[in-house]
N, C-alpha and C positions, 0 to 999 in steps of 0.2 A: 660717565656723562661726556658727550661729545660736544665740543664748542666749535662754532663756525670760525674759520680763519678769516682775517681781513687785514688790509694794509693800514699802517699808521703814518702814511705820507702826510706831510704838512698841509697840502692843499685839501685833503679830506678832513683833517683835524680842524681847519679853520672854520668849517661849517658847523662845528660842535655837534656831530651826529650822535644819536643814541645808539651805543654799541651793545651787541649781545653779551659781551663779557668785558665790563669796563676796565677791570684791572689789567687784562691783557693789552688793551688799547693804551692805557696810561704808561705801561712799561715798554711800549714800542720805541724803536729808535727815533731820534730827532735829527732833522736835517739842519746843518749849520753851514752857512755860506762864506763866512769870513775866516781866512787862514790866520793862525796865530791866536785864536780864541782860547780861553780857558787854561792857559799854561799853568796858572797858579793853582788849578784844581787837579794837576797831575795828568793832563791830557795834552798830547803833543799837537803841534799846530797844523795838522792836516784837516782840511774841510771835508765834509761828508756826513754820513749817518753815524751817529754815536748813541750808545745805550745810556739812558738817564742815570744808571747806577754809577757811571764814571764820574758824575758830578755829585755823588752822595745822595741822589734822589731815590726814595724808596716808597713803595705802595704796599703797606702791610695787607695780608690776606683778610684781616678783620678791620674794617668792614669791606675793604676792597675798592672803595671809591674815594678814599682820602689818601693823598700823598704827603710826604714829609720831606723837607729839604733845608739846607743851610743857605748861606750866601751864594749867589750865582752870578756869572757874568751877564751883562745886558743881553747879549746875543742868545744865550741859552733861555733866559726868561722870555724873550720875544718868540722863540721857537716853541716853547712849552705852553705858554699861556692860552693859546687857542684850544688846547685840550680840556681846559677847566672852565667851569661855570662860576666857581667861587674861589676866592683867594684870601687867606687870613695871614697877615704879616705881624710878627711879634716883636720887632725891633722899633726904636723910635722913628718917627716920620722922616727925620733928617739924616737917617743912616745912608751912607754913600752907596750901599748895595741895594737900596730900595728903588727898584725900577718901576714905579707905579704907573708911569705913562704907558709903558709897554703892556702892563697888566690890564689897564683900563681900555687900551686900544683893542685888545682881544675880546672885549665885552664881558670881562669877569666882574662879578659883584665883589668889591674889595672892602675889607675891614682891617683897620690898623689898631692893634692893641699892644702897648709896650708891656711885655711880660718880663719882669726882672728875673735874675737868677742865672746859674751856669756861668758861661764865659762873659756875659754882659754885667755880672755883679748884681748885688741887691737880693732881696727876698720877696717873693710874691705874697699877696695878701688875699683875704677872702673876697674882697671887691674884684680882684683880678679873676678869681674863679667864676664869680657871677657873670662878669663880662664875657669870659671865654665860653661858658656854657650857652649863653644867649647867642653868641656868634656861631658856634658849632651847630646849634640847633637850626638857625635860620638861613645860613648861607647855603646856596644850592650845590648839588653834587654834579660832577666830580669836583672835589675841593682840594686845593693845595694849602698846606700850613707851613709857613716859612719862618725861620729864625736865623741865627748866625751859623750854627753847626748842625742843626736838626735835632738837638737834644730837647730843647724846650718844646719843639713841635711835637715830639713823641709824648712828652708829659701832658700836653694839651689834649692829644688824642686819647690817652689813657684816662684822663679825668672825665672826658665826655663819655667814653665807653663804659666806665665804671658806674656813672650815674644812670646812663640809659639802660644798662643791663642789671642794675641793682647789685653790683659786685662789692664784696668786702675788700679791705686793704690787702688781706692775704691772697685772695683770688686775683686782685689786680696785679700784685707782685709776680705771681706765677704767669699771668698772661703777658706781662711786659717781658719776662724772660723768654717765653716761648715765641713771642713776636720779634725778639732780638732788638727791642727798642734801645737805642744807644744811651738815652739818659739814665737808664737803670744801671749801666756799667761805668758811667762817667765819674771820674775822680773829683770833679769840681761841682757836681750837680747835687750834692748832699742836701742843701737848702731847698732845692726844687722837689726832691723826693720827700723830705719832711713836710713841706707844704701840701704836696699831693696826698700823702697819707692822712694828714689832718682833715683835708677837705672831703676825702672819701669816707673817712670814719665818722666825722661829725654830723654830716647831713646826707646819709644814704637815701636814695629814693625821692627826695623832695623834687629833684629835677624830673624824674619819671612822672610824678604826679602832675607837674606843670605841663607836661606834654599831652595832657588830656587822654591818656591811654584808657582811663576808666578803672584801672586796677593798680594796686601796690604790690611790688615784688622786691623783697630785700633779702640779702644773704648775710648771715652771721657766722662767725667762726668760733669754735670752742678753744678758748685760750688755756684750758686746763691740761691739754696734752693729747686728746684723742684725734685732733685735726678734723673733726666733723664739721660739715657745713649744715647749718640750720636755715630754713627758708620761711619767711613770712609772706603769705599771699592773701590779699584782701580785695574786696569789691568796694571801691570808693563811694559808690552811690548808696549802697545799703549798709555799709560798715561791717559786714560779715567778714570774718577772717579765719584762717587756719595756719597752723604751724606744721612744718614737715621736719621730722627728725630733731626735735629739741633734746638737748643733752642735760643730764642730771648735774646740778650745780650751776647751770647757766639760766635757770628758769626765771630768776628775778630780773636779769637783764632783758630776756625775751618779753616778759610781761610789761616791763617798763616801756619798751619800744612800742608795743601794741597800744598801750594807753596814750603815749605821746602822739601817736598817729590817729587817735580818735576811732580806733577799730574795736570790735567786739569779737573775742575769740570764741569760735563755735566748735572747731574740730582740732584734734591732734592726730596727724597722720604719720605713721612710721613705715619706712621703706622695707625694713627687715628686722629680724631679731638675731643678735649675735653677742658673744661674750664681750667684745670690745666696743659694743654699740649700746651704751647704757642710756636709756631714754628717760626724759623728765616727765613722762606722761602722768605717773602717779603723783609726783610732787605738785604738778600743776592742778590736777583734779582736787587735791586737798585744799587749794586756794580757790578754785573755781569748779565746784562740783557739777555744774551744768554742762561743762565741756565734755564732748564725746571723744573717746579714743578709737583709732582705727588701725588695722594691720591686716595683712593677707591671711586668709583662712588657713593656708598651708604653712604658716610661720611657726605654729605651735605656741605662740605667745597669747597672753590674755589681753582682751580689749572689749570695748562696748559694742563695736561693730566690726564684723569680719568681712573682708573684701575678696571678690573674685574678679577674674579678668573681664573687662568691659563695664564694670560698675562705675557710676559717676558720683562724685562728691560735689554738691552744689553749694556755692557761696555767692549769694546775690545773682548777678548776671554771668558769673564765671563758674567753671567747673573743672575738677580734675578727673580725667579719664584713667581708670586703673588698667595698667598693662602688666600682665604676668611676665616677669623676666628672671626665671629661676636660673641658678648656676652658682653664684657666690654662696647662696643658701637656697634650699628648695622653696622657701617662701618669699624670695625677693620680688618686690613689685615696684615698677616705675609709674610715674604719673604725668600725664600730658595735660597742660593747662590750655583750656579752650574757652572761647567767648568772644564778645565784640572786640574788634581791633586786631584779631589774629595774633595773640600773644607770642606764639612760637617758643614755648619753653617746655622742656621735659626734665623731670627730676628723677634721677636714676639711682640714688643711694650709692651702694657699693657695687652695683652691677657694672657701672663705668666709673673709673677713677681718672684723676688728672694724669695723663701720660700712661694710662694702663686700664686694667679692669680687675674686678674682684676675683680672687682665686677661688676655686671650688674646694 
């Protein structure tokens, strides 16, 4: 993919242009005019163009239009703010490094939420999570999230991403590591991680449903040892739902989740059949005989319905498109979620793994 190159000069940034590749723009050098700025941030006193990373500013690749930072000198905030349309500040309003006048002068929509934890002390609550999710949802992009060190900013981003994408605590942990978010390695951020884990685990997907996507997508993790991810996909309007790769021994949890969300299970879909991939299909059918099981025709496994490449599994207004992806096994099949709102999700089973792929 070839991206257009462009200048990140401050006079262009002040107009808040729509850039072809926002992350590239946000990571561009900033022009500082006052000598002696930022010495407390490890930057010597030469004026000129400096990379945001010198001040601990980072823009993770996911989603690519949200930046994270800690406390910044006023001159840096003044130079940076025109690049952003939204600004979320996580320290108290009277914090000496809260340069709100410079942020507002740049035309940013500014929200101030005091999020305890980390170096600021205290422990976040569920009310803080609700406030953060509302702000992260409504503030325009590009968005800057600022705290004292950048750690709580990373936690706020991970909370929003986990809710938006329907991720489990385990998947959120792996994503935080891969994105190198600092709060995950911070020695004093234990209470923040504990709070984040509880918030992600207790109310997965409620935020997604509030976003009026029209569908429910939740990810569950097998705590028995297989490390399998199970997915619940449902149409909110019709209440029809399916499970992808349920694990034997976890069926009671899965069925409880489905009932709590007011959904009716219609199908069980398995991505493949393997010795280390023990499905809960039969156990669920004993409890719900009307549920139909599905797997690829080439899998060699038993099911009510056999799937071939290109088949569609309909649940209300949404559907899974079957994609033959043999390799890990000859019967491996992936599923593309399609429907209103462009869900953009593909369930790959063991064809693709976190940081790898299924071996043949």
